[in-house]
Every structure is written in C-alpha cells, then in structure tokens.
TORZADREN-666215 format. One record per residue (C-alpha): residue in three letters; x, y, z. Coordinates in steps of 0.5 Angstrom, whole numbers, padded with zeros to 4 digits, always signed. Last residue first. Layout:
N
AlaXYZ/...
# end
This chain:
473
Gly+0194+0001-0069/Ser+0200-0003-0068/Ala+0200-0004-0076/Tyr+0200+0004-0077/Pro+0207+0006-0079/Asn+0206-0001-0084/Gly+0212-0003-0086/Gly+0217-0003-0093/Thr+0217+0004-0094/Pro+0220+0006-0086/Ala+0217+0012-0083/Ala+0221+0018-0085/Ala+0215+0021-0088/Ala+0211+0020-0082/Pro+0216+0025-0078/Ala+0221+0022-0073/Ala+0218+0022-0065/Asp+0222+0026-0060/Pro+0217+0030-0058/Ala+0212+0024-0058/Pro+0206+0025-0062/Glu+0199+0026-0057/Pro+0194+0021-0058/Pro+0187+0023-0062/Arg+0181+0025-0058/Leu+0176+0020-0055/Ala+0174+0025-0048/Arg+0167+0026-0051/Leu+0165+0019-0051/Ala+0169+0017-0045/Ala+0164+0022-0042/Ile+0158+0020-0045/Ser+0158+0014-0043/Asp+0159+0015-0036/Ala+0153+0019-0036/Leu+0149+0013-0039/Ser+0153+0009-0033/Thr+0157+0003-0035/Pro+0156-0003-0033/Glu+0162-0008-0033/Asp+0160-0015-0030/Met+0159-0017-0038/Gly+0166-0015-0040/Gln+0165-0009-0045/Gln+0168-0007-0052/Leu+0165-0001-0056/Phe+0170+0005-0052/Arg+0176+0000-0053/Thr+0175-0001-0060/Leu+0174+0006-0061/Gln+0180+0008-0057/Pro+0185+0003-0062/Tyr+0181+0006-0068/Leu+0184+0013-0066/Ala+0190+0014-0070/Ile+0188+0011-0075/Ala+0181+0014-0076/Glu+0186+0021-0075/Asp+0190+0018-0081/Val+0183+0016-0086/Gln+0181+0023-0084/Pro+0187+0027-0086/Asp+0187+0023-0092/Ser+0194+0022-0096/Gly+0197+0024-0090/Pro+0200+0017-0089/Gln+0200+0013-0095/Tyr+0195+0007-0095/Ala+0198-0001-0097/Gly+0201-0002-0091/Val+0197-0009-0091/Ser+0193-0008-0086/Ile+0192-0001-0088/Leu+0189-0002-0095/Asp+0184-0007-0092/Arg+0182-0003-0086/His+0180+0003-0091/Gln+0173+0003-0091/Arg+0173+0000-0084/Tyr+0178+0006-0081/Ala+0172+0011-0085/Ala+0167+0007-0081/Tyr+0170+0010-0075/Ile+0172+0017-0076/Arg+0164+0017-0078/Lys+0161+0013-0073/Phe+0165+0017-0068/Arg+0164+0024-0070/Leu+0156+0022-0071/Ala+0156+0020-0063/Ala+0161+0026-0061/Ala+0155+0031-0065/Leu+0149+0027-0062/His+0153+0029-0055/Glu+0153+0037-0056/Pro+0146+0037-0059/Asp+0144+0034-0053/Val+0140+0028-0053/Ile+0132+0026-0053/Glu+0130+0028-0059/Thr+0135+0027-0064/Met+0136+0019-0060/Ala+0129+0018-0062/Arg+0130+0014-0069/Ser+0135+0010-0065/Ile+0141+0007-0070/Ser+0146+0000-0072/Ala+0149-0001-0077/Glu+0155+0002-0077/Val+0155+0000-0069/Asp+0156-0006-0071/Ile+0155-0009-0064/Ala+0159-0016-0062/Pro+0158-0014-0055/Tyr+0163-0017-0054/His+0169-0017-0059/Gly+0173-0024-0059/Ala+0174-0024-0067/Glu+0169-0029-0068/Ala+0163-0025-0064/Leu+0166-0019-0069/Glu+0165-0022-0076/Arg+0157-0024-0073/Ser+0156-0018-0072/Leu+0150-0015-0068/Val+0145-0010-0070/Val+0141-0006-0066/His+0134-0003-0069/Gly+0131+0004-0069/Asp+0124+0006-0067/Leu+0121-0001-0069/Ile+0114-0002-0075/Ala+0119-0002-0081/Arg+0125-0006-0078/Ala+0120-0011-0076/Ala+0118-0012-0082/Asp+0125-0013-0085/Ala+0127-0017-0079/Ile+0121-0022-0081/Pro+0121-0022-0089/Asp+0130-0024-0088/Gln+0132-0019-0091/Gln+0138-0018-0086/Asp+0141-0025-0088/Asp+0145-0027-0083/Gly+0143-0034-0084/Glu+0137-0033-0080/Thr+0136-0027-0078/Leu+0133-0027-0071/Val+0129-0022-0069/Thr+0131-0020-0061/Tyr+0125-0014-0060/Phe+0128-0010-0054/Ala+0122-0005-0051/Thr+0122+0002-0046/Ile+0114+0001-0043/Ser+0113+0008-0041/Gly+0109+0011-0034/Gly+0103+0015-0034/Gly+0101+0022-0033/Ser+0099+0023-0040/Asp+0098+0016-0043/Gly+0102+0010-0044/Asn+0109+0011-0047/Gly+0111+0005-0051/Ala+0108-0002-0052/Arg+0102-0005-0055/Glu+0104-0003-0062/Val+0109-0009-0062/Leu+0104-0014-0061/Gln+0099-0012-0066/Pro+0105-0009-0071/Ile+0107-0017-0070/Arg+0100-0020-0071/Ala+0099-0017-0078/Phe+0105-0019-0082/Val+0103-0026-0079/Ser+0097-0026-0082/Pro+0099-0025-0089/Pro+0102-0032-0090/Tyr+0110-0034-0088/Gly+0112-0038-0092/Lys+0118-0034-0096/Thr+0112-0029-0096/Ala+0105-0031-0099/Pro+0103-0037-0096/Pro+0096-0040-0096/Glu+0091-0040-0090/Gly+0090-0047-0088/Ile+0088-0047-0081/Ala+0095-0051-0080/Leu+0098-0045-0084/Ala+0095-0040-0080/Val+0097-0044-0073/Glu+0104-0045-0075/Arg+0105-0038-0079/Gln+0103-0035-0071/Ala+0108-0039-0068/Gln+0114-0037-0074/Ala+0112-0030-0072/Tyr+0112-0031-0065/Arg+0119-0035-0065/Thr+0121-0029-0070/Leu+0120-0024-0065/Ser+0125-0027-0060/Asp+0127-0026-0054/Met+0122-0021-0051/Leu+0126-0016-0047/Leu+0121-0011-0043/Leu+0124-0006-0040/Val+0119-0002-0035/Asn+0118+0005-0033/Arg+0113+0005-0027/Gly+0106+0009-0027/Gln+0102+0004-0025/Asp+0099+0003-0032/Arg+0107+0001-0034/Phe+0106-0004-0029/Tyr+0100-0008-0033/Glu+0103-0006-0039/Ala+0109-0010-0038/Val+0105-0015-0035/Ser+0100-0015-0042/Thr+0106-0015-0046/Ala+0109-0021-0043/Leu+0103-0025-0043/Ala+0102-0023-0050/Ala+0108-0027-0053/Gly+0107-0033-0047/His+0101-0034-0050/Leu+0104-0034-0058/Arg+0109-0039-0054/Met+0102-0043-0052/Val+0099-0043-0058/Pro+0104-0045-0062/Ser+0104-0051-0057/Asp+0110-0052-0052/Asp+0116-0055-0054/Ala+0120-0049-0056/Pro+0120-0047-0050/Ser+0114-0042-0047/Ala+0118-0037-0041/Ile+0115-0031-0038/Val+0120-0028-0033/Val+0118-0023-0029/Ala+0124-0018-0026/Arg+0125-0013-0019/Ala+0129-0018-0016/Met+0131-0023-0021/Gly+0136-0018-0025/Ala+0141-0018-0018/Glu+0139-0026-0017/Gly+0142-0028-0023/Leu+0140-0026-0030/Ile+0147-0029-0035/Asn+0148-0035-0030/Glu+0141-0037-0027/Ile+0135-0034-0032/Phe+0139-0034-0038/Glu+0142-0042-0036/Lys+0135-0043-0034/Val+0131-0041-0040/Glu+0137-0044-0045/Arg+0136-0051-0043/Gly+0128-0051-0044/Arg+0131-0048-0053/Glu+0127-0043-0054/Gly+0120-0041-0057/Ile+0119-0035-0054/Leu+0122-0033-0047/Gly+0119-0025-0045/Val+0124-0021-0041/Val+0120-0016-0035/Ile+0124-0012-0033/Val+0122-0006-0027/Asp+0124+0001-0025/Ala+0128+0002-0031/Thr+0135+0004-0029/Thr+0138-0001-0033/Tyr+0144-0006-0031/Lys+0142-0013-0029/Thr+0136-0013-0035/Met+0141-0010-0039/Met+0147-0014-0038/Gly+0143-0020-0039/Leu+0140-0018-0046/Leu+0147-0017-0048/Val+0149-0024-0045/Ser+0143-0027-0049/Lys+0145-0023-0056/Gly+0152-0026-0056/Val+0153-0028-0063/Gly+0151-0035-0063/Ser+0146-0036-0067/Gly+0144-0029-0072/Ala+0142-0022-0069/Phe+0139-0017-0070/Leu+0136-0013-0063/Gly+0130-0009-0065/Met+0128-0002-0061/Arg+0121+0001-0059/Gln+0122+0007-0055/Gly+0118+0008-0048/Arg+0123+0012-0045/Gly+0129+0013-0049/Val+0134+0010-0052/Ser+0141+0013-0055/Met+0143+0010-0061/Leu+0152+0011-0059/Ala+0153+0013-0052/Asn+0148+0009-0048/Ile+0148+0004-0054/Ser+0156+0003-0054/Arg+0157+0004-0046/Ile+0151-0002-0045/Gly+0148-0001-0038/Val+0141+0000-0041/Asp+0140+0008-0038/Leu+0133+0010-0041/Pro+0133+0017-0045/Glu+0127+0023-0043/Arg+0123+0026-0048/Ile+0119+0019-0053/Pro+0112+0023-0053/Gln+0106+0021-0049/Arg+0101+0018-0052/Ala+0094+0021-0052/Met+0094+0023-0060/Pro+0097+0015-0061/Asn+0090+0013-0057/Ile+0091+0007-0054/Ser+0089+0000-0055/Arg+0088-0004-0050/Gly+0091-0011-0048/Thr+0089-0016-0053/Leu+0092-0022-0047/Pro+0086-0020-0042/Ala+0087-0017-0035/Arg+0086-0022-0028/His+0088-0020-0022/Thr+0093-0022-0018/His+0094-0023-0010/Thr+0097-0029-0010/Ile+0101-0034-0014/Pro+0101-0041-0012/Gly+0108-0045-0009/Lys+0115-0042-0010/Gly+0117-0048-0015/Asp+0119-0043-0021/Leu+0115-0045-0026/Pro+0109-0041-0024/Asn+0102-0041-0029/Gly+0101-0035-0033/Ser+0098-0039-0038/Gly+0105-0038-0043/Asp+0110-0041-0036/Leu+0111-0036-0030/Ile+0117-0035-0027/Arg+0117-0030-0021/Gly+0121-0024-0018/Leu+0116-0020-0019/Leu+0109-0022-0020/Ala+0105-0021-0014/Pro+0106-0014-0016/Gly+0100-0015-0020/Val+0097-0019-0026/Pro+0094-0025-0027/Val+0092-0027-0035/Asp+0085-0027-0039/Tyr+0083-0032-0045/Ala+0076-0032-0047/Glu+0071-0034-0043/Gly+0064-0039-0046/Thr+0067-0046-0043/Pro+0066-0049-0050/Thr+0065-0056-0049/Val+0067-0061-0055/Arg+0066-0069-0053/Ala+0071-0074-0056/Asn+0068-0076-0063/Pro+0074-0079-0065/Val+0079-0080-0059/Ile+0084-0076-0056/Gly+0089-0080-0052/Gln+0095-0075-0052/Val+0094-0068-0055/Arg+0099-0065-0051/Gly+0097-0057-0048/Ile+0095-0051-0051/Pro+0091-0055-0057/Met+0088-0052-0063/Leu+0081-0051-0065/Phe+0078-0050-0072/Leu+0070-0050-0071/Lys+0066-0053-0077/Glu+0058-0050-0078/Gly+0061-0046-0084/Ala+0068-0046-0084/Phe+0072-0043-0077/Gly+0078-0041-0074/Val+0083-0040-0068/Val+0078-0043-0063/Glu+0083-0044-0058/Ala+0084-0051-0054/Glu+0084-0054-0047/Ile+0085-0062-0046/Asp+0080-0064-0041/Gln+0082-0071-0036/Gly+0076-0076-0036/Glu+0081-0082-0036/Pro+0083-0080-0044/Gly+0081-0073-0046/Glu+0074-0069-0047/Val+0076-0063-0050/Leu+0075-0056-0047/Cys+0074-0050-0051/Arg+0077-0042-0050/Ala+0075-0037-0054/Gly+0079-0034-0059/Val+0075-0034-0065/Pro+0068-0034-0063/Ala+0064-0041-0060/His+0058-0045-0063/Cys+0057-0052-0062/Gly+0056-0058-0066/Val+0061-0059-0070/Ala+0068-0059-0068/Glu+0076-0059-0073/Leu+0082-0060-0069/Thr+0088-0058-0072/Leu+0095-0060-0069/Gly+0097-0065-0073/Val+0090-0066-0078/Met+0084-0068-0073/Arg+0077-0069-0075/Thr+0070-0069-0072/Leu+0071-0067-0065/Arg+0064-0066-0063/Gly+0061-0061-0060/Glu+0056-0059-0053/Val+0052-0053-0052/Ile+0052-0050-0046/Phe+0045-0047-0043/Arg+0046-0040-0040/Pro+0039-0038-0035/Lys+0037-0031-0034/Gln+0039-0030-0028/Val+0032-0026-0024/Arg+0033-0021-0019/Ala+0035-0016-0025/Arg+0028-0018-0028/Ala+0024-0016-0022/Ser+0027-0009-0021/Asp+0025-0008-0027/Leu+0019-0011-0028/His+0017-0007-0021/Arg+0019+0000-0025/Ile+0016-0002-0032/Trp+0009-0003-0027/Arg+0010+0004-0023/Pro+0011+0008-0030/Gly+0004+0005-0033/Arg+0000+0006-0026/Pro+0002+0014-0026/Leu+0007+0014-0020/Gln+0003+0017-0014/Pro+0007+0023-0009/Ala+0006+0020-0002/Gly+0001+0024+0003/Ile-0002+0017+0005/Ala+0003+0012+0004/Thr+0002+0007-0001/Met-0001+0000+0000/
# end
C-alpha cells in the first residue's frame, strides 16, 4: 500500500519499475551446447555442433576424463577449428567439445615480481601459487596515438655503446637483430641487471628449454630477478602457448606501465612469435605468401609491438627490445624486414665481430636509434656522429691499412681514424660484469681524442716504406 500523502506514480511507470526490479533479480539461464570432434590433422582439431567465437576457450574430452584445453582459431561453415594448448595424446574420434564461454585472460599484479611463469600464467619456479593478482585480457587495450606521451627522456641500459651511440628513450621500441651464437642473450642479461628501469619483464618465446634455465640462473641472476618477471614458453610448447606467452609478457608490462612504472620489456624472440603464428595459420588453411609466411603473420606483429611504448598522459612507459633472428645472417629476412619498418630503431649484432672476440658484437655502422635526436643534447649527438664517421672511415680502408698500402697523409680523416681506432675498439668492448652508466658513457665518448705525438718522434715521411707505420692500430 502507498502511504497517505505520498506522491502517486501513474500505473504504467509503476508497473515498468516493478518489472525492471524483478528482471534484475532473475538470472537468465545459461545453456552450454556441447559439440563433438570430427577430425584431427596435425595439431588442428575440427568440431561440429557447438558455437564459440574466435579466441574462446574450449575443453576437449581427453583420456581418463581429463579435459584438454583448446582455443578457437577459425571456422568454416558449421565447423570450428581448434588448436590445443597442451598435449593431445589420447584424444579419440567424436570426443566431447565444450565451449566455456570465456576468453583468455592472464594474472597481473605486483606479486609477479621475482616469479617465473609459463605462457598461461602458471608458476614454473616451484615457489607455490601466485596470490594477490587480478586478471587482464591477453589482447590488452589500445591507446589513442594522440594520447600517447612523446619520447623525451633517455633510458640507461648499462651498455656503453648503446647509451652513447644509439641512445634509447623511455617508451622506445628497439629491435635486436642477430644470428645464432653472437651473444644476444648475454646482451639482454646485461640490460636486465644494469638498466635504471623500475621493472623488467622478460619473455623467452620459442627458445630451447635448456637456455631458459641458463638465462635465469647464469645471466639474469638474483639481482636481475629481484625486479623482474620472466615468462618462458620454450620451443616444445604448442604454437598457441607460444603466442600466449608473448601476449602475457606484454600484458604484464602494460599493468606496471599503467601503475606509473617505467618498464623494460625484453622479448626473445619476435621471430619465434611469428613462426608460431605461421604454424597456426598454415594448419587452418591460410595460404603462404612471403617465404612461407601467411599474411596474418605480418598483421599480428604490429598488433603486438604497438602495445609497447609510452602510456597516456601521467602514466608510465614500456621500453621494449625485441630480438629478431636473422637466419643465415640475412638482414632481408621477411620478419627482419617487417620488424625494422615498425620499430623505432635497431641494434645489429655482427658475427664477424663475435668471431674476433669483440663483445658485445654490436655493428655500430648498421645500428641506429630513430628517437636519439629527440632525447640527447646537440653536443652528445655531434660526438656520436663524429665517432661513427671516424669508425666508418677506418672500416672502409681497413684492407689497405692492413697490407700497408695506405700512404699516411693521403686523407686526413683516415689518418685520424687510424690514430683513434684503438680507443674506438676499447670504447665499444665491454665485459659482462662491467656496467657503464649513461653519464659515464657520454663522458667516455666526449673524451676520445687522438694521442699526442711523442716530442722526439720522427716525422711520418721518415717511416720505412716497407712496413705499415700504423700496424699497432
């Protein structure tokens, strides 16, 4: 009954209000339509009788009642194409397929610091379950490009040659282009230990299982793990798990960036991520395009890379290094070429330098930072350009110098390069346990000067003609 004197609503609006209240208290029944497995070729499962969107989770009946998790990766008519997350041994024809109605999400939170996870977010370090986290979507959130903060501040990565000659800014995305066995893992490990970033997120995607433990114990170490999160999805994981591992590493980095932290994201490697997507795409019938890579591969790479960078105004940053494997040291590999076009610079590791015992084996002539002009002062930039010019002059005339065919005084720039070359090589070389700050790197760069000639030195013209007067350089 309505209280005396209370305002009366018309009958129509009152009924609508009561119906809305009742509707809010009644939950809509949820029916799960199960399907069955009709075909399995390679790692691709085909199911009929159920409906689920691309990217949804499904459970496939496995042996002894243990369900096998799979992801919807495509469809054709009434058929769903599924890709399993784990092992597929024991699956039988007409096995039950149950959509869960859920999309994939991952755990994020401060409790992840110091932990090692697999591609699904489960701990691998034997330290027990991870608590005090919340879930975030694997796909992340897109940022309006006009809302992103510009790259204005440098980030100290602890590597002298990178700090001084190809300075990296907070929020920059760099490629680390290297063949096998030239020291990229050691370089990544040095960054994790010596960088000034608040949080380090390492994604080991598609690497050998042995390398995962060696990287964590021997290269990263306890000091690096204290502020790091490691996501490991080795080569024997399914392609979907490897894709999830790269997405998980990026989602974790996004979480800390949104908390206002400066994050260093190291992903090894972008090539393995592309190869995992190629396996999925070819398995469901997508035609190959460039050297066996389907078009979807070149669409997925920018979607992953663009999630890194600076956040909205007032937020943190994700400075990312993506390793790119150049098979056969071919810099025109399709993945290398595609990555080079969408990244903000690249560091190239040289096999020739590595074989000569020059570490880190960074080819400064082929490396560049596209954001360096925005984050360093003109004096620093001029010193870096002078270094590269002198170094390139020596490398171009190296053969003539080594056989004694170059005549001193023929080119003043080459003469300066010959005099400075020992200092240049010492500057570029750095031990694994030898951190160099950004300020020290710049100071060492500006201090490079030709050696003063000895007072009693003979003039250059008096040098013997049968030998090379600069052989010591």
